[in-house]
Structure formats: C-alpha cells, structure tokens
N, C-alpha and C positions, 0 to 999 in steps of 0.2 A: 476231553476236558477234565481237568482235575478239580475236585471240590476240596477246598481247604477247610479244616475244622477250626473254629475259633474257640479257644479256651478262655472262659470267663474267670476273673480272679475269685478266689474263695470268699464266701460271705463271712463277715465277722460273726462271732458267736452271739446269740441272742441273750441280751441281759434283761432280767426281770426286775422291774422297778416297782416297789410297793409304796403306796401312799403313806404319808406320815399320819400319826394319830390325830393330829388337829384337822387335817384334810378329810380324814374318814368321818370324824364327828360332824364337820360342816356338811359333807355330802349326805350323811344320814339325816341330819336335821332338815335339809332341803327336801329330801324324799318324804319324810314324815309330814312336813308342812304342806306339801302339795297334796298328799293323801288326805289330810284333814280338811283342806280347802275344798277339794273335789267332793268328798263325802258329805261335808256340810252343805254345799250347794245342792247336791242331789237330794239330800234329806229335806231341805227347804222347799225345793220344787215339788217333791212328793207330798209334803204336808199341805202346800198351797193347792195342789190339784185335789187333794182329799177334801179340803174345806169347801172348795168350789162345787165339787160333786155333792157333798152333803147338803150344802145350801140349796142346790138345784133340786135335789130329791125331796127335801123337806118342804120347800116352797111349792113344788108340784103336788105334793100330797096334802098340803094345807095344814101342816103340823109344825109351823115354824116356832111356836113357843107361846109364851105369855103375851097377851095383848095389853100393852101399857095403857090403853085408853079405857079399859074395862074398870068399872067401879066395883068396890067390894061392898 
C-alpha cells in the first residue's frame, strides 16, 4: 500500500502591522485609567479597614477621645 504525501501550499509571508499613534494613545490611556481605578479602590479599602481597626482598638482601650458631655 502506497502512502501519498500531500504538499500544502506555502504560507504567505507574515506581515507585521503596527498600531497608529492615535490607537496607541487610546490604549495607553485605557491602561492608565484602569490602573488608577484599581489602585484608588484598593487604597480606599485599605484606609477603610485601617479606620475600623483603629476605632475598634481605641474603643476597646477606652481612649476614644474627648467626651463632649464633660463640662469645663
């Protein structure tokens, strides 16, 4: 039994396409925007947790601050 070999047509040469300047600026802006958004959200969550922990510790220690009902 003979096995025939199938020759595939040659692949066309690969063409490198570079994005335009406008598209590069848009893509960079989107990347920077996402980075700022995620960083800001993480910073807000971190500050929120810090405030909650600080309030819990100061309340537990009884040093929450000035008592507004105290008379001078």
